[in-house]
TORKOL-4160 file (C-alpha; in steps of 0.2 Angstrom, whole numbers, padded with zeros to 4 digits, m for minus):
432
<pt num="1" X="0738" Y="1479" Z="m0104"/>
<pt num="2" X="0726" Y="1466" Z="m0098"/>
<pt num="3" X="0710" Y="1462" Z="m0108"/>
<pt num="4" X="0694" Y="1466" Z="m0099"/>
<pt num="5" X="0681" Y="1469" Z="m0113"/>
<pt num="6" X="0671" Y="1454" Z="m0110"/>
<pt num="7" X="0670" Y="1455" Z="m0091"/>
<pt num="8" X="0651" Y="1460" Z="m0091"/>
<pt num="9" X="0646" Y="1446" Z="m0103"/>
<pt num="10" X="0657" Y="1433" Z="m0094"/>
<pt num="11" X="0650" Y="1437" Z="m0077"/>
<pt num="12" X="0632" Y="1436" Z="m0083"/>
<pt num="13" X="0636" Y="1419" Z="m0091"/>
<pt num="14" X="0644" Y="1413" Z="m0075"/>
<pt num="15" X="0629" Y="1418" Z="m0065"/>
<pt num="16" X="0617" Y="1410" Z="m0077"/>
<pt num="17" X="0627" Y="1394" Z="m0076"/>
<pt num="18" X="0627" Y="1395" Z="m0057"/>
<pt num="19" X="0608" Y="1397" Z="m0057"/>
<pt num="20" X="0606" Y="1381" Z="m0066"/>
<pt num="21" X="0618" Y="1372" Z="m0054"/>
<pt num="22" X="0612" Y="1376" Z="m0037"/>
<pt num="23" X="0599" Y="1386" Z="m0027"/>
<pt num="24" X="0605" Y="1405" Z="m0027"/>
<pt num="25" X="0602" Y="1408" Z="m0009"/>
<pt num="26" X="0606" Y="1399" Z="0006"/>
<pt num="27" X="0590" Y="1391" Z="0003"/>
<pt num="28" X="0579" Y="1380" Z="0014"/>
<pt num="29" X="0585" Y="1362" Z="0010"/>
<pt num="30" X="0567" Y="1356" Z="0015"/>
<pt num="31" X="0558" Y="1368" Z="0004"/>
<pt num="32" X="0544" Y="1356" Z="0003"/>
<pt num="33" X="0539" Y="1359" Z="0021"/>
<pt num="34" X="0534" Y="1377" Z="0017"/>
<pt num="35" X="0516" Y="1380" Z="0022"/>
<pt num="36" X="0502" Y="1390" Z="0013"/>
<pt num="37" X="0497" Y="1407" Z="0020"/>
<pt num="38" X="0486" Y="1404" Z="0034"/>
<pt num="39" X="0475" Y="1419" Z="0030"/>
<pt num="40" X="0476" Y="1437" Z="0022"/>
<pt num="41" X="0479" Y="1445" Z="0039"/>
<pt num="42" X="0497" Y="1438" Z="0039"/>
<pt num="43" X="0501" Y="1442" Z="0020"/>
<pt num="44" X="0509" Y="1458" Z="0016"/>
<pt num="45" X="0496" Y="1462" Z="0003"/>
<pt num="46" X="0483" Y="1460" Z="0016"/>
<pt num="47" X="0491" Y="1474" Z="0027"/>
<pt num="48" X="0482" Y="1488" Z="0017"/>
<pt num="49" X="0488" Y="1502" Z="0028"/>
<pt num="50" X="0506" Y="1497" Z="0026"/>
<pt num="51" X="0504" Y="1493" Z="0007"/>
<pt num="52" X="0496" Y="1508" Z="0002"/>
<pt num="53" X="0501" Y="1522" Z="0014"/>
<pt num="54" X="0516" Y="1533" Z="0010"/>
<pt num="55" X="0513" Y="1546" Z="0023"/>
<pt num="56" X="0528" Y="1549" Z="0035"/>
<pt num="57" X="0526" Y="1543" Z="0053"/>
<pt num="58" X="0535" Y="1548" Z="0069"/>
<pt num="59" X="0548" Y="1539" Z="0078"/>
<pt num="60" X="0536" Y="1535" Z="0092"/>
<pt num="61" X="0523" Y="1528" Z="0080"/>
<pt num="62" X="0536" Y="1518" Z="0071"/>
<pt num="63" X="0541" Y="1510" Z="0088"/>
<pt num="64" X="0524" Y="1505" Z="0092"/>
<pt num="65" X="0521" Y="1497" Z="0075"/>
<pt num="66" X="0537" Y="1488" Z="0075"/>
<pt num="67" X="0533" Y="1482" Z="0093"/>
<pt num="68" X="0516" Y="1476" Z="0087"/>
<pt num="69" X="0523" Y="1467" Z="0072"/>
<pt num="70" X="0537" Y="1458" Z="0083"/>
<pt num="71" X="0523" Y="1450" Z="0094"/>
<pt num="72" X="0517" Y="1441" Z="0078"/>
<pt num="73" X="0534" Y="1433" Z="0075"/>
<pt num="74" X="0542" Y="1417" Z="0083"/>
<pt num="75" X="0549" Y="1420" Z="0100"/>
<pt num="76" X="0567" Y="1415" Z="0094"/>
<pt num="77" X="0568" Y="1432" Z="0084"/>
<pt num="78" X="0578" Y="1448" Z="0087"/>
<pt num="79" X="0577" Y="1465" Z="0079"/>
<pt num="80" X="0588" Y="1481" Z="0079"/>
<pt num="81" X="0584" Y="1497" Z="0070"/>
<pt num="82" X="0593" Y="1513" Z="0072"/>
<pt num="83" X="0597" Y="1529" Z="0062"/>
<pt num="84" X="0615" Y="1531" Z="0055"/>
<pt num="85" X="0622" Y="1548" Z="0061"/>
<pt num="86" X="0614" Y="1562" Z="0070"/>
<pt num="87" X="0616" Y="1568" Z="0088"/>
<pt num="88" X="0609" Y="1552" Z="0096"/>
<pt num="89" X="0615" Y="1534" Z="0093"/>
<pt num="90" X="0600" Y="1527" Z="0103"/>
<pt num="91" X="0591" Y="1513" Z="0094"/>
<pt num="92" X="0574" Y="1516" Z="0087"/>
<pt num="93" X="0569" Y="1498" Z="0091"/>
<pt num="94" X="0579" Y="1485" Z="0100"/>
<pt num="95" X="0570" Y="1468" Z="0104"/>
<pt num="96" X="0582" Y="1455" Z="0109"/>
<pt num="97" X="0595" Y="1464" Z="0098"/>
<pt num="98" X="0610" Y="1458" Z="0108"/>
<pt num="99" X="0606" Y="1439" Z="0107"/>
<pt num="100" X="0614" Y="1429" Z="0093"/>
<pt num="101" X="0604" Y="1421" Z="0080"/>
<pt num="102" X="0607" Y="1409" Z="0065"/>
<pt num="103" X="0613" Y="1421" Z="0051"/>
<pt num="104" X="0609" Y="1410" Z="0035"/>
<pt num="105" X="0614" Y="1421" Z="0020"/>
<pt num="106" X="0616" Y="1437" Z="0031"/>
<pt num="107" X="0633" Y="1429" Z="0034"/>
<pt num="108" X="0637" Y="1435" Z="0016"/>
<pt num="109" X="0636" Y="1453" Z="0023"/>
<pt num="110" X="0651" Y="1449" Z="0034"/>
<pt num="111" X="0660" Y="1440" Z="0020"/>
<pt num="112" X="0658" Y="1453" Z="0006"/>
<pt num="113" X="0661" Y="1468" Z="0017"/>
<pt num="114" X="0677" Y="1460" Z="0023"/>
<pt num="115" X="0682" Y="1456" Z="0005"/>
<pt num="116" X="0679" Y="1474" Z="0000"/>
<pt num="117" X="0690" Y="1480" Z="0014"/>
<pt num="118" X="0704" Y="1468" Z="0012"/>
<pt num="119" X="0704" Y="1466" Z="m0007"/>
<pt num="120" X="0698" Y="1484" Z="m0012"/>
<pt num="121" X="0682" Y="1488" Z="m0022"/>
<pt num="122" X="0693" Y="1490" Z="m0037"/>
<pt num="123" X="0703" Y="1474" Z="m0034"/>
<pt num="124" X="0703" Y="1460" Z="m0047"/>
<pt num="125" X="0708" Y="1442" Z="m0046"/>
<pt num="126" X="0720" Y="1436" Z="m0059"/>
<pt num="127" X="0721" Y="1420" Z="m0069"/>
<pt num="128" X="0738" Y="1417" Z="m0077"/>
<pt num="129" X="0747" Y="1406" Z="m0090"/>
<pt num="130" X="0765" Y="1401" Z="m0087"/>
<pt num="131" X="0776" Y="1393" Z="m0100"/>
<pt num="132" X="0786" Y="1377" Z="m0094"/>
<pt num="133" X="0800" Y="1378" Z="m0106"/>
<pt num="134" X="0808" Y="1388" Z="m0120"/>
<pt num="135" X="0800" Y="1394" Z="m0135"/>
<pt num="136" X="0809" Y="1393" Z="m0152"/>
<pt num="137" X="0801" Y="1396" Z="m0169"/>
<pt num="138" X="0784" Y="1396" Z="m0162"/>
<pt num="139" X="0785" Y="1380" Z="m0152"/>
<pt num="140" X="0784" Y="1379" Z="m0134"/>
<pt num="141" X="0796" Y="1364" Z="m0129"/>
<pt num="142" X="0787" Y="1360" Z="m0113"/>
<pt num="143" X="0771" Y="1361" Z="m0103"/>
<pt num="144" X="0759" Y="1376" Z="m0102"/>
<pt num="145" X="0751" Y="1380" Z="m0085"/>
<pt num="146" X="0734" Y="1388" Z="m0082"/>
<pt num="147" X="0736" Y="1395" Z="m0064"/>
<pt num="148" X="0720" Y="1399" Z="m0055"/>
<pt num="149" X="0719" Y="1414" Z="m0043"/>
<pt num="150" X="0702" Y="1409" Z="m0036"/>
<pt num="151" X="0692" Y="1419" Z="m0048"/>
<pt num="152" X="0674" Y="1413" Z="m0046"/>
<pt num="153" X="0668" Y="1421" Z="m0063"/>
<pt num="154" X="0681" Y="1413" Z="m0075"/>
<pt num="155" X="0672" Y="1406" Z="m0090"/>
<pt num="156" X="0673" Y="1403" Z="m0109"/>
<pt num="157" X="0676" Y="1422" Z="m0113"/>
<pt num="158" X="0691" Y="1423" Z="m0100"/>
<pt num="159" X="0699" Y="1407" Z="m0106"/>
<pt num="160" X="0697" Y="1412" Z="m0124"/>
<pt num="161" X="0706" Y="1428" Z="m0119"/>
<pt num="162" X="0720" Y="1419" Z="m0112"/>
<pt num="163" X="0722" Y="1408" Z="m0127"/>
<pt num="164" X="0722" Y="1423" Z="m0139"/>
<pt num="165" X="0736" Y="1430" Z="m0129"/>
<pt num="166" X="0746" Y="1414" Z="m0130"/>
<pt num="167" X="0744" Y="1415" Z="m0149"/>
<pt num="168" X="0749" Y="1433" Z="m0150"/>
<pt num="169" X="0764" Y="1429" Z="m0140"/>
<pt num="170" X="0770" Y="1420" Z="m0156"/>
<pt num="171" X="0766" Y="1402" Z="m0150"/>
<pt num="172" X="0759" Y="1390" Z="m0163"/>
<pt num="173" X="0763" Y="1373" Z="m0155"/>
<pt num="174" X="0764" Y="1367" Z="m0138"/>
<pt num="175" X="0774" Y="1351" Z="m0136"/>
<pt num="176" X="0769" Y="1346" Z="m0119"/>
<pt num="177" X="0753" Y="1346" Z="m0108"/>
<pt num="178" X="0740" Y="1358" Z="m0102"/>
<pt num="179" X="0741" Y="1358" Z="m0083"/>
<pt num="180" X="0728" Y="1366" Z="m0072"/>
<pt num="181" X="0736" Y="1373" Z="m0056"/>
<pt num="182" X="0723" Y="1376" Z="m0042"/>
<pt num="183" X="0735" Y="1377" Z="m0028"/>
<pt num="184" X="0730" Y="1395" Z="m0023"/>
<pt num="185" X="0717" Y="1386" Z="m0012"/>
<pt num="186" X="0715" Y="1370" Z="m0003"/>
<pt num="187" X="0706" Y="1356" Z="m0011"/>
<pt num="188" X="0690" Y="1355" Z="0000"/>
<pt num="189" X="0675" Y="1357" Z="m0011"/>
<pt num="190" X="0662" Y="1362" Z="0001"/>
<pt num="191" X="0658" Y="1369" Z="0019"/>
<pt num="192" X="0657" Y="1362" Z="0036"/>
<pt num="193" X="0639" Y="1357" Z="0035"/>
<pt num="194" X="0642" Y="1347" Z="0019"/>
<pt num="195" X="0656" Y="1338" Z="0027"/>
<pt num="196" X="0668" Y="1349" Z="0016"/>
<pt num="197" X="0661" Y="1341" Z="0000"/>
<pt num="198" X="0651" Y="1349" Z="m0014"/>
<pt num="199" X="0632" Y="1348" Z="m0011"/>
<pt num="200" X="0616" Y="1353" Z="m0020"/>
<pt num="201" X="0617" Y="1370" Z="m0013"/>
<pt num="202" X="0635" Y="1374" Z="m0018"/>
<pt num="203" X="0646" Y="1370" Z="m0033"/>
<pt num="204" X="0663" Y="1362" Z="m0030"/>
<pt num="205" X="0675" Y="1375" Z="m0024"/>
<pt num="206" X="0693" Y="1376" Z="m0031"/>
<pt num="207" X="0707" Y="1389" Z="m0034"/>
<pt num="208" X="0704" Y="1386" Z="m0053"/>
<pt num="209" X="0686" Y="1384" Z="m0059"/>
<pt num="210" X="0677" Y="1386" Z="m0076"/>
<pt num="211" X="0659" Y="1392" Z="m0079"/>
<pt num="212" X="0654" Y="1392" Z="m0061"/>
<pt num="213" X="0661" Y="1375" Z="m0057"/>
<pt num="214" X="0645" Y="1367" Z="m0063"/>
<pt num="215" X="0650" Y="1350" Z="m0068"/>
<pt num="216" X="0654" Y="1333" Z="m0059"/>
<pt num="217" X="0673" Y="1333" Z="m0063"/>
<pt num="218" X="0688" Y="1341" Z="m0055"/>
<pt num="219" X="0686" Y="1360" Z="m0057"/>
<pt num="220" X="0704" Y="1363" Z="m0061"/>
<pt num="221" X="0705" Y="1349" Z="m0074"/>
<pt num="222" X="0689" Y="1355" Z="m0082"/>
<pt num="223" X="0696" Y="1373" Z="m0084"/>
<pt num="224" X="0712" Y="1365" Z="m0091"/>
<pt num="225" X="0702" Y="1356" Z="m0104"/>
<pt num="226" X="0692" Y="1371" Z="m0109"/>
<pt num="227" X="0709" Y="1381" Z="m0111"/>
<pt num="228" X="0716" Y="1367" Z="m0122"/>
<pt num="229" X="0700" Y="1368" Z="m0133"/>
<pt num="230" X="0702" Y="1387" Z="m0134"/>
<pt num="231" X="0720" Y="1386" Z="m0138"/>
<pt num="232" X="0716" Y="1374" Z="m0153"/>
<pt num="233" X="0702" Y="1386" Z="m0159"/>
<pt num="234" X="0715" Y="1400" Z="m0158"/>
<pt num="235" X="0727" Y="1391" Z="m0170"/>
<pt num="236" X="0738" Y="1384" Z="m0156"/>
<pt num="237" X="0741" Y="1365" Z="m0157"/>
<pt num="238" X="0744" Y="1355" Z="m0141"/>
<pt num="239" X="0753" Y="1339" Z="m0141"/>
<pt num="240" X="0751" Y="1333" Z="m0123"/>
<pt num="241" X="0736" Y="1328" Z="m0112"/>
<pt num="242" X="0727" Y="1338" Z="m0098"/>
<pt num="243" X="0731" Y="1336" Z="m0080"/>
<pt num="244" X="0730" Y="1345" Z="m0063"/>
<pt num="245" X="0747" Y="1350" Z="m0056"/>
<pt num="246" X="0757" Y="1364" Z="m0049"/>
<pt num="247" X="0769" Y="1376" Z="m0057"/>
<pt num="248" X="0787" Y="1372" Z="m0052"/>
<pt num="249" X="0794" Y="1384" Z="m0040"/>
<pt num="250" X="0807" Y="1391" Z="m0052"/>
<pt num="251" X="0793" Y="1397" Z="m0064"/>
<pt num="252" X="0782" Y="1405" Z="m0051"/>
<pt num="253" X="0791" Y="1422" Z="m0051"/>
<pt num="254" X="0794" Y="1422" Z="m0069"/>
<pt num="255" X="0783" Y="1434" Z="m0081"/>
<pt num="256" X="0767" Y="1426" Z="m0086"/>
<pt num="257" X="0764" Y="1422" Z="m0104"/>
<pt num="258" X="0746" Y="1428" Z="m0102"/>
<pt num="259" X="0735" Y="1436" Z="m0089"/>
<pt num="260" X="0716" Y="1438" Z="m0087"/>
<pt num="261" X="0708" Y="1449" Z="m0074"/>
<pt num="262" X="0691" Y="1446" Z="m0066"/>
<pt num="263" X="0678" Y="1460" Z="m0064"/>
<pt num="264" X="0682" Y="1472" Z="m0050"/>
<pt num="265" X="0679" Y="1466" Z="m0032"/>
<pt num="266" X="0664" Y="1478" Z="m0031"/>
<pt num="267" X="0656" Y="1469" Z="m0046"/>
<pt num="268" X="0659" Y="1451" Z="m0039"/>
<pt num="269" X="0652" Y="1457" Z="m0022"/>
<pt num="270" X="0636" Y="1463" Z="m0031"/>
<pt num="271" X="0634" Y="1447" Z="m0040"/>
<pt num="272" X="0636" Y="1438" Z="m0023"/>
<pt num="273" X="0623" Y="1448" Z="m0013"/>
<pt num="274" X="0610" Y="1453" Z="m0026"/>
<pt num="275" X="0605" Y="1435" Z="m0029"/>
<pt num="276" X="0613" Y="1427" Z="m0014"/>
<pt num="277" X="0626" Y="1416" Z="m0024"/>
<pt num="278" X="0633" Y="1404" Z="m0012"/>
<pt num="279" X="0647" Y="1399" Z="m0023"/>
<pt num="280" X="0654" Y="1416" Z="m0025"/>
<pt num="281" X="0653" Y="1419" Z="m0006"/>
<pt num="282" X="0663" Y="1404" Z="m0003"/>
<pt num="283" X="0676" Y="1407" Z="m0016"/>
<pt num="284" X="0678" Y="1425" Z="m0010"/>
<pt num="285" X="0680" Y="1419" Z="0008"/>
<pt num="286" X="0695" Y="1407" Z="0003"/>
<pt num="287" X="0703" Y="1421" Z="m0007"/>
<pt num="288" X="0703" Y="1432" Z="0009"/>
<pt num="289" X="0716" Y="1420" Z="0016"/>
<pt num="290" X="0726" Y="1417" Z="0001"/>
<pt num="291" X="0744" Y="1424" Z="m0001"/>
<pt num="292" X="0759" Y="1419" Z="m0011"/>
<pt num="293" X="0765" Y="1409" Z="0004"/>
<pt num="294" X="0748" Y="1403" Z="0011"/>
<pt num="295" X="0733" Y="1393" Z="0003"/>
<pt num="296" X="0716" Y="1401" Z="0004"/>
<pt num="297" X="0705" Y="1390" Z="0016"/>
<pt num="298" X="0688" Y="1392" Z="0023"/>
<pt num="299" X="0694" Y="1392" Z="0040"/>
<pt num="300" X="0707" Y="1405" Z="0036"/>
<pt num="301" X="0694" Y="1416" Z="0028"/>
<pt num="302" X="0683" Y="1414" Z="0043"/>
<pt num="303" X="0697" Y="1421" Z="0054"/>
<pt num="304" X="0699" Y="1436" Z="0043"/>
<pt num="305" X="0680" Y="1439" Z="0044"/>
<pt num="306" X="0679" Y="1438" Z="0063"/>
<pt num="307" X="0694" Y="1449" Z="0065"/>
<pt num="308" X="0687" Y="1463" Z="0053"/>
<pt num="309" X="0670" Y="1462" Z="0062"/>
<pt num="310" X="0679" Y="1464" Z="0079"/>
<pt num="311" X="0689" Y="1479" Z="0072"/>
<pt num="312" X="0673" Y="1488" Z="0068"/>
<pt num="313" X="0664" Y="1485" Z="0084"/>
<pt num="314" X="0654" Y="1470" Z="0078"/>
<pt num="315" X="0655" Y="1452" Z="0082"/>
<pt num="316" X="0651" Y="1436" Z="0072"/>
<pt num="317" X="0654" Y="1417" Z="0074"/>
<pt num="318" X="0658" Y="1412" Z="0057"/>
<pt num="319" X="0659" Y="1395" Z="0050"/>
<pt num="320" X="0658" Y="1398" Z="0031"/>
<pt num="321" X="0656" Y="1412" Z="0019"/>
<pt num="322" X="0638" Y="1410" Z="0012"/>
<pt num="323" X="0628" Y="1405" Z="0028"/>
<pt num="324" X="0625" Y="1387" Z="0023"/>
<pt num="325" X="0632" Y="1381" Z="0039"/>
<pt num="326" X="0620" Y="1383" Z="0053"/>
<pt num="327" X="0634" Y="1388" Z="0065"/>
<pt num="328" X="0635" Y="1405" Z="0058"/>
<pt num="329" X="0629" Y="1417" Z="0071"/>
<pt num="330" X="0628" Y="1435" Z="0076"/>
<pt num="331" X="0616" Y="1447" Z="0085"/>
<pt num="332" X="0605" Y="1459" Z="0076"/>
<pt num="333" X="0615" Y="1473" Z="0084"/>
<pt num="334" X="0631" Y="1466" Z="0078"/>
<pt num="335" X="0624" Y="1465" Z="0060"/>
<pt num="336" X="0618" Y="1483" Z="0061"/>
<pt num="337" X="0635" Y="1488" Z="0068"/>
<pt num="338" X="0644" Y="1480" Z="0053"/>
<pt num="339" X="0632" Y="1489" Z="0041"/>
<pt num="340" X="0635" Y="1506" Z="0050"/>
<pt num="341" X="0654" Y="1503" Z="0049"/>
<pt num="342" X="0653" Y="1500" Z="0030"/>
<pt num="343" X="0641" Y="1515" Z="0027"/>
<pt num="344" X="0654" Y="1526" Z="0037"/>
<pt num="345" X="0669" Y="1520" Z="0026"/>
<pt num="346" X="0670" Y="1531" Z="0011"/>
<pt num="347" X="0678" Y="1517" Z="0001"/>
<pt num="348" X="0665" Y="1503" Z="0006"/>
<pt num="349" X="0649" Y="1513" Z="0007"/>
<pt num="350" X="0644" Y="1514" Z="m0011"/>
<pt num="351" X="0649" Y="1496" Z="m0017"/>
<pt num="352" X="0641" Y="1488" Z="m0002"/>
<pt num="353" X="0625" Y="1498" Z="m0004"/>
<pt num="354" X="0624" Y="1494" Z="m0023"/>
<pt num="355" X="0626" Y="1476" Z="m0020"/>
<pt num="356" X="0611" Y="1474" Z="m0009"/>
<pt num="357" X="0594" Y="1469" Z="m0017"/>
<pt num="358" X="0582" Y="1483" Z="m0019"/>
<pt num="359" X="0564" Y="1481" Z="m0012"/>
<pt num="360" X="0552" Y="1478" Z="m0026"/>
<pt num="361" X="0565" Y="1480" Z="m0039"/>
<pt num="362" X="0578" Y="1467" Z="m0041"/>
<pt num="363" X="0588" Y="1452" Z="m0033"/>
<pt num="364" X="0580" Y="1442" Z="m0019"/>
<pt num="365" X="0569" Y="1457" Z="m0014"/>
<pt num="366" X="0563" Y="1460" Z="m0032"/>
<pt num="367" X="0546" Y="1451" Z="m0028"/>
<pt num="368" X="0543" Y="1459" Z="m0011"/>
<pt num="369" X="0536" Y="1476" Z="m0005"/>
<pt num="370" X="0532" Y="1481" Z="m0023"/>
<pt num="371" X="0521" Y="1496" Z="m0024"/>
<pt num="372" X="0525" Y="1501" Z="m0006"/>
<pt num="373" X="0535" Y="1516" Z="0001"/>
<pt num="374" X="0549" Y="1504" Z="0003"/>
<pt num="375" X="0551" Y="1500" Z="m0015"/>
<pt num="376" X="0566" Y="1508" Z="m0022"/>
<pt num="377" X="0571" Y="1516" Z="m0006"/>
<pt num="378" X="0576" Y="1501" Z="0005"/>
<pt num="379" X="0589" Y="1488" Z="0001"/>
<pt num="380" X="0593" Y="1472" Z="0010"/>
<pt num="381" X="0601" Y="1455" Z="0012"/>
<pt num="382" X="0589" Y="1440" Z="0014"/>
<pt num="383" X="0594" Y="1424" Z="0023"/>
<pt num="384" X="0584" Y="1408" Z="0023"/>
<pt num="385" X="0588" Y="1391" Z="0030"/>
<pt num="386" X="0576" Y="1378" Z="0038"/>
<pt num="387" X="0568" Y="1387" Z="0053"/>
<pt num="388" X="0577" Y="1404" Z="0048"/>
<pt num="389" X="0571" Y="1419" Z="0039"/>
<pt num="390" X="0582" Y="1435" Z="0040"/>
<pt num="391" X="0582" Y="1452" Z="0032"/>
<pt num="392" X="0595" Y="1466" Z="0036"/>
<pt num="393" X="0599" Y="1482" Z="0026"/>
<pt num="394" X="0596" Y="1500" Z="0024"/>
<pt num="395" X="0581" Y="1512" Z="0021"/>
<pt num="396" X="0583" Y="1530" Z="0015"/>
<pt num="397" X="0570" Y="1540" Z="0025"/>
<pt num="398" X="0565" Y="1558" Z="0027"/>
<pt num="399" X="0574" Y="1557" Z="0043"/>
<pt num="400" X="0590" Y="1550" Z="0035"/>
<pt num="401" X="0598" Y="1533" Z="0033"/>
<pt num="402" X="0591" Y="1519" Z="0044"/>
<pt num="403" X="0599" Y="1503" Z="0046"/>
<pt num="404" X="0589" Y="1487" Z="0052"/>
<pt num="405" X="0593" Y="1469" Z="0056"/>
<pt num="406" X="0578" Y="1457" Z="0057"/>
<pt num="407" X="0584" Y="1440" Z="0062"/>
<pt num="408" X="0569" Y="1427" Z="0064"/>
<pt num="409" X="0574" Y="1410" Z="0070"/>
<pt num="410" X="0561" Y="1396" Z="0075"/>
<pt num="411" X="0551" Y="1400" Z="0059"/>
<pt num="412" X="0538" Y="1387" Z="0053"/>
<pt num="413" X="0530" Y="1398" Z="0040"/>
<pt num="414" X="0541" Y="1407" Z="0028"/>
<pt num="415" X="0528" Y="1417" Z="0019"/>
<pt num="416" X="0521" Y="1423" Z="0036"/>
<pt num="417" X="0539" Y="1428" Z="0041"/>
<pt num="418" X="0542" Y="1438" Z="0025"/>
<pt num="419" X="0525" Y="1447" Z="0028"/>
<pt num="420" X="0531" Y="1453" Z="0045"/>
<pt num="421" X="0548" Y="1458" Z="0039"/>
<pt num="422" X="0540" Y="1467" Z="0024"/>
<pt num="423" X="0528" Y="1476" Z="0035"/>
<pt num="424" X="0542" Y="1481" Z="0047"/>
<pt num="425" X="0553" Y="1488" Z="0033"/>
<pt num="426" X="0539" Y="1497" Z="0025"/>
<pt num="427" X="0535" Y="1506" Z="0041"/>
<pt num="428" X="0554" Y="1510" Z="0043"/>
<pt num="429" X="0554" Y="1518" Z="0026"/>
<pt num="430" X="0540" Y="1530" Z="0032"/>
<pt num="431" X="0550" Y="1537" Z="0046"/>
<pt num="432" X="0551" Y="1556" Z="0047"/>
C-alpha cells in the first residue's frame, strides 16, 4: 500500500513554491508595456448592461452582440462559439474561426486533455527508491537510488514518506551514496523559445525534481540532497555523498525499496490549468512520451498531443506544453472541437471541466466577470503572451452547454482585450 495521506498538502506546497519562482501563466514577458485603460467604454465595469443584466437573450441577439464586440477587437483575432449537442451543430458565432492564431496558454488545454486521455484521470506518477546492494543487519552495503518518474509535485512531504519507508524496511545505515536518477526524461531544462534552457517563465525541467524545481542547481541532485536529509532525520545514516546517476540495468526490474505516488492526474491537471502553471504543463508533456524504453521529451510529447488532437477532429501545431513558445498555434474552431470532444468523453469531461478557472471565483478568472451572469456559470482557460490574449472554455446556459474560443492576436492593450472577452462571455452565459 503506497502512502498518499500528504498529497493535498504536498501539492499546495509545490504550487506555492512555483508561484514564487516564476509567473504562473504564460505571461507577457514585456508586462511593463501594458497600457492604462483608455476610457470606461472599454472596461467591463463600464458595460453596465452586460455587467448587471441577467435576463436571457435569444440566439439572434447573442449573435448581434458578439458581432458588435468583435468589431472592437484587433483584426488578427478569431472567434468560435457553438452549443454542444442538440439537433444542429451549426455555430452560434464564427468569425475567422478557421484561421490559426497563437495559442499562448490555451496550449495547456491540448496538453492536459491529452494527459487525461493517455495517462487516465486516476493515473499517478511514481517516484521509487532502489537498493544498490544487499542488506544485512540493518546495513545497506551499496548505494541507494532515488528514481524520478517525472512527478512535478514531489516535495518535502513525498521525500519524507520515501525515507520513512526505507527506515520501516529495516535499514538503519547506508554505506554508499544517494544517487538521483532523472533518466525518465531527457535533460533539456526549457522549451524551444528559451533555447531549451530554464527561463524566468519556467523552472528547470527534469525527470526528478523537488519542491517545484525552484533552485539554481541540478534538479535531480537537489532532490537527492533532500532525500539524504530526510533519511538522516528518519534515523538512517548515510556514509556516501550525493550524485546524479542512473540505476544499473540489473536493478531496474527488481522490487522497489520504497514508492511514493503523486496526486491523481486529474488533480495535477487542475493544478496546471487553474493557475496556468507552465512548469506542470511542460512536465506532463514530457511524461506523455516516457516509457520504460523511451525517454520523455518535449518533442515526443508534442507528437502525442498533435496525434490526439487529430484523432478527435481537432488540429494543433504544438511546440511545447505550456504555450510559452510563440509557435504553438490552432484555430478557434480546433480549440472548440477539442473542448467538445473532451465534454463528450465520460472519462474526461468532469476532470477537465473542474480544472478550468471559474469566472469571478478562482484561478486566472477569479478577478474577472465577478457579479455578472457569467460568474460561477462559465469556466475557461486564459492565454497571454506579448500581443496575445485568449480565452476558451464553457458556459452553462438555459439552452445547454456552450463552448467558446476567443483567440485575440495583435493585442496592444491587455485590459481592453479582457474587457471585450468578458463582455462576450457574459453575453454567451445569457443564451436561452
